[in-house]
N, C-alpha and C positions, 0 to 999 in steps of 0.2 A: 493484763493488758494484751491485746491481740498483737501478733507479729506483724511486720510490714507486708503490705499488699504486694503481690507479684504483678509487675507491669505487663508481662506476657504470659499467656496461658497456652499449654499445648493444644493443638487443634485436634478435636476428636475425629476418629476415622470416618464416621458418618458424615460429619461436616466437611471433611476434606474431600470426600468423594463427591458431595454435592457441588463443591466449588470447582472440581475438575470436570464435572459432567459436560459443560459447554464445549471445552476444548476436545474432549473425547468424541462428542457428537460431530464436531468439525472434522476430525481425523477420519472417522468412519464415512461421513458423507463425501469427503475428498477422495477417498479410495474408491468408493462406489461410483462417484462421478467420473473419475478418470477411466473407469472401465466401461460405464454405460453411455455417458454423454459426450464422449470425445468426438464422435461423428456428427453430432447435432449442434455442437458449439464450435463451429469451424468456419473458415472462409468459404469452403465449398458449399456448406449448408446455406450460407447467406446468398451465394451466387444462384443456387437452385431455387430459393424461395423469395427472391428479391421482388418479383411481380406481386405476389400475394401480400408481402409485407407492405409495399407501397400502397396497394389498394386498401388494406386495412387501416394504414395510417391516414390516408385521405378521407376515409369515412369516420374514423374514430381517433382523432388526433390526441386528445387528452388521455384517453384510455391507453393508446399506444405508448405515450410518453411515460405514464405511470407504470405500465407493465415493463417497459424497458428499464427504468430506473430500479424497480424491484428485482428484476432478473440480474442486472449488473451487480447490485449489492450482494445478491445470493452467490454469484460467481466468485466475487472477491472474498466474501465472508467464509465460504466453504472451500476456498482455494481450488475451484473447479477449473478445468481446461477451458480456454476460450476467451480469456480477458482481452487479448489483442483483437480477436474477431468482434468482441462486443464494442470496443472502442471504435473500430471501423464502422460497425453498424450504426452507432450513434451519429457519426458524421454522415453516413449514407442516408439515414432516415430524416435527420433533423438539421443537416447542414453544419457548417462551422459553428454557428450560433443559432439555437441554443444547444446544439449537439455537444460542444465542448463543455458547457456548463453541466449538462446531464452526466457526461462521462466523469468529470472531475469530482462532482459531488458524490456520485455513486461509488467511485473507487475509494474516496476518503471515508465514507461511512462504512463501507465493507472492511477497510483496514482497521478502523476503530473497533468494529465488532470483534475482530480477531485479537486485537490488542487487549480489550477488556476480558475476553475469555482466557487468554494466557495469563494475564495479571491476576485474575480471580483464582485460577487453578494453581499456578506456580510462582507468579511474580513476587508476591509479598514474602514468601518463604525464601525464595532465591535471593532477593535483595538483602534480606536479613543475614543470610549465609555469606554473601559477598562482603557485607559491612563487617562481619565478624572475622573475616579471613585476612590473610596477609599475602603480599606478593603482587605480581604484575596485573593479575585480574582485578584486584581491588583498585590499584592505581589507574588502570585503564577506565574502569567504571567511574571513578571519581572525576577523571578528566572529561568524560562524556557528560556527566551530570553538571559539571561546572560550565560546560559549553553546549548545552543540550540542543538548542535550536540550530546554530551554525553547522554543527557536526551532522545532525540528522537531515538538515536541508541539503547539504552538499552530497550526502549519500543518496538522497532521493533524486537529485539532479543527475548524478552519474551513477546509474544503478549497477555498481560493482557487485552487489549482493542481490539475490532473488527477492522479489517483492514480498513474499511470505516471510522470509527471514528478517527483512526489515520491519515487519510488523511484530515479530516475536521478540527480538533482542531488546528493543526499548521497554517492553513490558516486563522483562526479566530483571532489568537493572533499575526499575523504579522511575522511569521518565514520566513526567506529568502528562495527563491526557490533553490538556490544552496545547502544550508544546508539540506533542506528537501529531495532533490533528492539524495544527498550523503548518508544521514542517512538511507533512505529507501533502496537503492540498497545494501549497506553493511549490514544493519540490517536484511534484509530478506534472505541474502545469505546462512547462515547455514541451516535454515529450508528449503529453496528452493533446496539446494543440496540434502538434505535427501529425500525429496519427489520426486525429479527427479530421484534419484538413485532407489527408490521404483518403479517408473514408468518404468525405464529401465529393471527391472526384471519381468514385467507383463507378458511377453511371457510365462514363466514357470508357473506363477500363473494361467493364462488362461488355460494352458495345463492340470493343475490339477483340473480345475473347482473350484478354490478357490477365496477368496476375499483378497486383499492386507491388510496388517496390518498398517493402517494409524496412529495408536497409537504408532508407533515406536519412534516418536520424544520425547515421555514421558519416554522412557527407560532410566534408570540411566546413562548408558554410553554415552548417547546423551544429555539428559537434564542437567546433571551435568556440562559439559563443557560450555553449553549455559548460565547457571546461573553464572558460574564463569566469563565468558566473559562479561556478563551484569554488574556484580558488578565491574569488573575491569574498564570498561568504565565510571562508575560513580565515581570512586575513586578520580579523580581530583576535581569533584564537591563537594564531601563530605569533602575533605581536605579544600577547599575554604570556605565552610560553617562553619566548625569548627574554622578556623582562624578568621572568622568574629565574631563568638561568643566570642572568646578570647579577641578580641579588645573591644567588648562591655563591658566585665568584667573589 
């Protein structure tokens, strides 16, 4: 009689490298992009080419929209410089709507691409190692998994971690794609709307030869509601934690 089947098999080196190829490509393109494209994906580049962009949009609206969405997805997917400039461009070319929709959809798709690449290359093995380990890392991971959406949503609302890091960590700890996508789209919505709105007003800024105030998101009337919404989203998690402490007592 044959022995019991092994539920897990070691991953062959060739398969492992194929799984990690997407994230390796992202890293290489990100490095090259930071060196080569920084000057072209900036606010100054938008200022210098605004007339040509508007003329092209007016004569090829659908093509411009498609090209913009694909370019924004590429910027986020490969962690290229210029995500903020791209958001402003979305507002400048397409207005608050549909500019905000283009920005939010593109940023979310780009984030999912990184999420999938990291999960394929490292996430499954890393999640298994965390589950097999002991200590605070495992406890923290379990806490996040038990409250995936509110935790990720609040971290997106208040970006205390870089956008790229927030795409990587959920993949490493085994967060579901649906939760990651929903928390990303909804979490970046307030900030995305603010920056798209700033971009929609760039025509007047350019006319005065000024620079837009990108620190507007830190103004009390904007930052306050974001903080309140982040705390509100964490309220069920806090209540669950306190109830667990009461049971332990």
